[in-house]
C-alpha positions as YAML, in Angstrom:
chain: A
units: angstrom
residues:
- id: 1
  name: UNK
  ca: [10.03, 52.08, -88.79]
- id: 2
  name: UNK
  ca: [10.25, 48.71, -87.08]
- id: 3
  name: UNK
  ca: [11.24, 45.42, -88.63]
- id: 4
  name: UNK
  ca: [8.33, 43.22, -89.80]
- id: 5
  name: UNK
  ca: [7.43, 40.29, -87.58]
- id: 6
  name: UNK
  ca: [7.85, 36.69, -88.66]
- id: 7
  name: UNK
  ca: [4.08, 36.41, -89.12]
- id: 8
  name: UNK
  ca: [4.00, 39.54, -91.30]
- id: 9
  name: UNK
  ca: [6.82, 38.20, -93.45]
- id: 10
  name: UNK
  ca: [5.11, 34.82, -93.85]
- id: 11
  name: UNK
  ca: [1.86, 36.55, -94.81]
- id: 12
  name: UNK
  ca: [3.72, 38.65, -97.38]
- id: 13
  name: UNK
  ca: [5.41, 35.56, -98.84]
- id: 14
  name: UNK
  ca: [2.03, 33.81, -99.11]
- id: 15
  name: UNK
  ca: [0.59, 36.88, -100.85]
- id: 16
  name: UNK
  ca: [3.46, 37.00, -103.36]
- id: 17
  name: UNK
  ca: [3.21, 33.27, -104.05]
- id: 18
  name: UNK
  ca: [-0.50, 33.65, -104.70]
- id: 19
  name: UNK
  ca: [0.16, 36.47, -107.17]
- id: 20
  name: UNK
  ca: [2.82, 34.42, -108.94]
- id: 21
  name: UNK
  ca: [0.67, 31.33, -109.25]
- id: 22
  name: UNK
  ca: [-2.35, 33.32, -110.45]
- id: 23
  name: UNK
  ca: [-0.58, 34.28, -113.69]
- id: 24
  name: UNK
  ca: [-1.97, 32.15, -116.53]
- id: 25
  name: UNK
  ca: [0.51, 29.53, -117.72]
- id: 26
  name: UNK
  ca: [2.27, 30.59, -120.88]
- id: 27
  name: UNK
  ca: [1.56, 34.29, -120.39]
- id: 28
  name: UNK
  ca: [4.35, 36.83, -120.44]
- id: 29
  name: UNK
  ca: [4.87, 39.52, -117.84]
- id: 30
  name: UNK
  ca: [7.10, 42.59, -118.08]
- id: 31
  name: UNK
  ca: [8.73, 44.32, -115.11]
- id: 32
  name: UNK
  ca: [11.21, 47.13, -114.61]
- id: 33
  name: UNK
  ca: [13.98, 46.10, -112.24]
- id: 34
  name: UNK
  ca: [15.82, 48.12, -109.63]
- id: 35
  name: UNK
  ca: [18.69, 48.84, -112.02]
- id: 36
  name: UNK
  ca: [16.37, 50.02, -114.81]
- id: 37
  name: UNK
  ca: [16.36, 46.91, -116.96]
- id: 38
  name: UNK
  ca: [13.20, 45.41, -118.41]
- id: 39
  name: UNK
  ca: [12.63, 41.75, -117.52]
- id: 40
  name: UNK
  ca: [10.32, 39.36, -119.33]
- id: 41
  name: UNK
  ca: [8.92, 36.58, -117.17]
- id: 42
  name: UNK
  ca: [7.25, 33.48, -118.57]
- id: 43
  name: UNK
  ca: [9.67, 32.47, -121.33]
- id: 44
  name: UNK
  ca: [11.53, 29.96, -119.20]
- id: 45
  name: UNK
  ca: [12.70, 29.26, -115.70]
- id: 46
  name: UNK
  ca: [14.52, 32.58, -115.39]
- id: 47
  name: UNK
  ca: [13.55, 36.02, -116.65]
- id: 48
  name: UNK
  ca: [15.20, 37.60, -119.68]
- id: 49
  name: UNK
  ca: [16.50, 41.05, -118.74]
- id: 50
  name: UNK
  ca: [17.80, 43.71, -121.13]
- id: 51
  name: UNK
  ca: [18.14, 47.47, -120.96]
- id: 52
  name: UNK
  ca: [16.02, 49.82, -123.07]
- id: 53
  name: UNK
  ca: [18.58, 50.24, -125.86]
- id: 54
  name: UNK
  ca: [19.09, 46.47, -126.07]
- id: 55
  name: UNK
  ca: [15.34, 45.83, -126.40]
- id: 56
  name: UNK
  ca: [15.08, 48.45, -129.14]
- id: 57
  name: UNK
  ca: [18.02, 46.93, -131.05]
- id: 58
  name: UNK
  ca: [16.49, 43.47, -130.74]
- id: 59
  name: UNK
  ca: [13.04, 44.66, -131.85]
- id: 60
  name: UNK
  ca: [14.59, 46.50, -134.81]
- id: 61
  name: UNK
  ca: [16.00, 43.14, -135.95]
- id: 62
  name: UNK
  ca: [12.81, 41.15, -135.37]
- id: 63
  name: UNK
  ca: [12.30, 40.41, -139.08]
- id: 64
  name: UNK
  ca: [15.91, 39.19, -139.39]
- id: 65
  name: UNK
  ca: [15.52, 37.05, -136.28]
- id: 66
  name: UNK
  ca: [12.30, 35.49, -137.55]
- id: 67
  name: UNK
  ca: [13.95, 34.70, -140.91]
- id: 68
  name: UNK
  ca: [16.99, 33.23, -139.17]
- id: 69
  name: UNK
  ca: [14.78, 31.03, -137.00]
- id: 70
  name: UNK
  ca: [12.83, 29.74, -140.01]
- id: 71
  name: UNK
  ca: [16.01, 29.07, -142.00]
- id: 72
  name: UNK
  ca: [17.49, 27.08, -139.11]
- id: 73
  name: UNK
  ca: [14.31, 25.44, -137.83]
- id: 74
  name: UNK
  ca: [15.49, 21.94, -138.78]
- id: 75
  name: UNK
  ca: [18.57, 22.38, -136.56]
- id: 76
  name: UNK
  ca: [16.71, 23.84, -133.57]
- id: 77
  name: UNK
  ca: [15.24, 21.96, -130.65]
- id: 78
  name: UNK
  ca: [11.49, 22.58, -130.57]
- id: 79
  name: UNK
  ca: [9.50, 22.03, -127.38]
- id: 80
  name: UNK
  ca: [6.17, 21.49, -129.14]
- id: 81
  name: UNK
  ca: [7.32, 19.42, -132.10]
- id: 82
  name: UNK
  ca: [4.39, 18.04, -133.99]
...
């Protein structure tokens, strides 16, 4: 298998950029990475990546996390204050 040409690589980059920009702003996207972690895109500048067991532990504590956030809301920086 031969190496892709410069033109093929540029076309592929353009295609990937189009796919990335077509995602609605504020939407979340999930992907499985090469090492088997699950990444969430759309929360911030960088993806959040955890392994299966970590996601399950976090989800099991979702009620506790929500309570903690509400209890500490006055101390937290909120992007959409108002």
